[in-house]
C-alpha positions in Angstrom: 9.5 16.7 -16.7 12.0 17.3 -13.9 9.1 17.1 -11.5 7.7 13.7 -12.8 11.2 12.2 -12.7 12.0 13.2 -9.2 8.6 12.0 -8.2 9.3 8.5 -9.9 12.6 8.3 -8.4 11.3 9.3 -4.8 8.7 6.7 -5.5 11.0 3.9 -6.3 14.0 4.6 -4.3 11.8 5.2 -0.9 10.2 2.1 -2.0 13.2 0.0 -2.3 14.9 1.1 1.2 11.5 -0.1 2.5 11.3 -3.5 1.0 15.2 -4.1 1.0 16.4 -2.7 4.2 13.4 -2.2 6.7 11.3 -5.2 5.5 13.3 -8.1 4.2 16.4 -7.2 6.5 15.4 -5.7 9.3 12.1 -7.4 10.1 12.6 -10.9 8.5 16.5 -11.5 8.4 16.5 -12.8 5.2 20.0 -11.7 4.7 22.8 -10.5 6.8 25.4 -7.9 6.2 28.1 -6.4 8.1 28.0 -3.1 10.5 29.7 -0.9 7.8 27.0 -1.9 5.1 24.2 -1.4 7.6 25.5 1.8 8.5 25.5 2.8 4.6 21.9 1.6 4.0 20.8 3.5 7.4 21.9 6.5 5.4 20.7 5.3 1.9 17.3 4.8 3.7 17.3 8.2 5.4 18.1 10.0 2.3 15.8 7.9 0.0 12.6 8.3 2.1 13.3 11.6 3.5 10.5 13.3 5.5 8.6 9.6 5.9 11.9 8.0 7.2 11.0 5.2 9.6 13.4 3.9 11.9 14.4 0.3 10.9 14.0 -0.9 14.6 10.7 0.4 15.0 9.6 -0.8 11.5 11.1 -4.2 12.3 9.2 -4.4 15.3 5.7 -3.2 14.2 5.7 -5.5 11.2 6.7 -8.7 13.5 3.6 -7.9 15.4 2.1 -7.6 12.0 2.9 -11.3 11.5 2.1 -12.6 14.8 -1.2 -10.9 15.1 -2.7 -10.5 11.5 -6.4 -9.6 11.4 -6.8 -9.5 15.0 -6.8 -6.6 17.4 -3.1 -6.8 18.1 -2.4 -6.0 14.6 -1.0 -2.8 14.0 -2.5 -2.2 10.8 -5.5 -4.1 10.1 -8.6 -3.3 7.6 -10.6 -5.5 9.8 -10.2 -3.3 12.8 -10.2 0.1 11.1 -13.2 1.7 9.7 -11.1 3.4 6.6 -7.8 3.6 5.1 -7.0 6.7 7.0 -7.7 5.3 10.6 -5.9 2.3 10.0 -2.8 4.4 8.8 -3.3 6.6 12.0 -3.4 3.9 14.0 -0.3 2.5 12.3 1.3 6.0 12.9 0.3 5.6 16.7 1.7 1.8 17.3 5.1 3.4 15.3 5.5 6.4 17.7 5.1 4.1 20.8 7.4 1.5 19.7 9.9 4.4 18.6 10.3 5.8 21.8 9.7 3.1 24.0 6.0 3.8 25.2 5.0 0.0 24.3 5.7 -2.9 26.2 7.2 -5.1 23.4 8.3 -9.0 24.0 11.5 -9.9 23.8 11.1 -12.1 20.6 10.0 -9.4 18.6 13.2 -7.3 19.2 16.0 -9.9 18.5 18.7 -9.4 16.0 17.2 -5.8 14.7 19.5 -3.0 13.5 20.2 -0.5 15.8 21.5 3.1 15.2 20.3 5.2 18.3 21.5 8.8 17.8 21.0 8.7 14.1 17.3 7.6 14.3 16.6 10.1 16.9 17.9 12.5 14.4 16.3 11.0 11.6 12.6 10.6 13.4 12.8 14.3 14.5 10.4 17.2 13.9 13.7 19.3 12.8 14.6 16.4 10.5 11.1 16.5 8.8 10.7 20.0 8.4 14.3 20.5 6.6 13.1 17.6 4.2 9.8 19.4 3.6 11.3 22.7 3.2 13.8 21.3 0.8 10.7 19.6 -1.3 8.9 23.0 -1.6 11.9 24.7 -2.7 12.6 21.7 -5.5 9.2 22.3 -6.6 9.4 26.1 -6.4 12.4 25.8 -8.6 11.3 23.4 -11.2 7.5 23.1 -11.2 6.3 24.1 -14.7 2.7 23.6 -14.0 0.5 24.4 -10.8 -1.1 21.0 -11.2 2.5 19.7 -10.3 2.1 20.8 -6.8 -0.5 18.0 -6.4 2.3 15.5 -6.2 3.9 17.6 -3.3 1.9 16.1 -0.7 2.7 12.5 -1.7 6.4 12.8 -2.0 6.2 14.2 2.0 4.4 11.3 3.2 5.5 8.8 0.6 6.3 5.9 3.4 2.7 6.2 4.2 1.3 5.9 0.6 3.2 2.6 0.3 2.0 1.3 3.9 -1.3 2.1 2.7 -1.6 0.4 -0.6 -0.3 -2.8 0.5 -1.5 -2.8 4.1 -5.2 -2.0 3.2 -5.7 -3.1 -0.5 -3.5 -6.3 -0.1 -5.9 -7.6 2.7 -9.0 -6.5 1.0 -8.4 -7.1 -3.3 -6.6 -9.6 -5.1 -5.9 -13.5 -5.6 -4.1 -16.0 -3.4 -1.9 -18.9 -4.3 -2.0 -20.1 -0.5 -4.9 -20.5 2.1 -3.9 -18.9 5.1 -5.5 -17.9 8.2 -5.6 -14.5 7.3 -6.8 -11.9 4.4 -3.5 -11.2 2.6 -3.8 -11.4 -0.8 -1.6 -10.7 -3.8 -2.9 -7.4 -5.4 -1.2 -7.2 -8.8 -0.5 -9.9 -10.9 3.2 -8.1 -12.2 4.2 -5.9 -9.8 6.6 -3.4 -10.9 4.6 -0.5 -9.3 5.2 -2.0 -5.6 8.5 -3.7 -6.5 7.1 -7.1 -5.1 5.5 -5.7 -2.0 2.0 -6.3 -3.3 2.7 -10.2 -3.5 1.2 -10.0 0.0 -0.2 -13.5 0.3 3.0 -15.2 -0.7 4.9 -13.1 1.8 2.5 -14.6 4.6 3.4 -17.8 3.4 6.9 -17.4 3.2 7.6 -14.6 5.3 11.5 -14.8 5.5 11.9 -15.8 1.6 14.0 -13.3 -0.3 11.8 -13.6 -3.4 8.2 -12.6 -3.0 7.1 -14.1 -6.2 6.1 -17.3 -6.4 4.6 -17.9 -10.0 6.0 -17.7 -13.3 4.5 -14.2 -14.0 5.1 -12.8 -10.3 8.0 -10.9 -11.0 9.7 -9.3 -8.0 12.3 -7.0 -9.4 14.1 -6.6 -5.9 15.1 -10.5 -5.6 17.1 -9.8 -8.6 18.9 -6.8 -6.8 19.1 -8.9 -3.9 21.0 -11.6 -5.8 23.4 -9.3 -7.1 24.4 -7.8 -3.9 24.9 -11.4 -2.6 27.0 -12.3 -5.6 29.1 -8.8 -4.9 29.4 -10.1 -1.2 27.6 -7.0 0.1 25.1 -9.4 1.6 24.9 -13.3 2.7 21.7 -14.9 2.3 20.1 -16.4 5.1 17.9 -18.8 3.7 18.3 -20.4 0.3 16.1 -18.8 -2.7 13.1 -20.8 -3.9 12.4 -20.5 -7.5 9.0 -18.7 -8.9 
């Protein structure tokens, strides 16, 4: 039971950091926060994502490129230009590493107003950091696993970010329904998205990229939207755009 709880906590906390801090804040600027809170969420994201941590700056650049070039050869992750899901995720990793280490020329419009914390990101993305996290996960499983089958969850925890990315970037461009006709293949994968905390409302998101609420219809529940409203009420963040009702 401990392993299952740990897996569920890792899934949702890692996903929350991705959709709240890296996606809605860094990539789209849907809200703002002061430097102190920004540093807090850098650390929070690192702790919750562990071995699959991604630099908010590099993530933001890559995601902006995705929106600008969706379903073209310049898209960092497109099922239209990858033969399978593993190929797409490897291509995504390659682009991420190039952006992270400054080996890819990026137009200034894709780098404006991105959160940066240079030395922290260098450590968090280092091989040492990732190996320490993997060692911690393995030790946790050795101590708390009560069934050998529970070790099947270990590779998912180690590569959690890749799993989240694959679900949205592959399946939400192949399966689902649409609310808006777009010039790309983005679809809403789930009707009630509790699994991906609103991230699977991909068609809605591509129509309104900077909206804090990824849901658009009454049944499209975006749990993170309500957390954002609470943080706005508490003055932790400031909304950049007026929220739109479902």
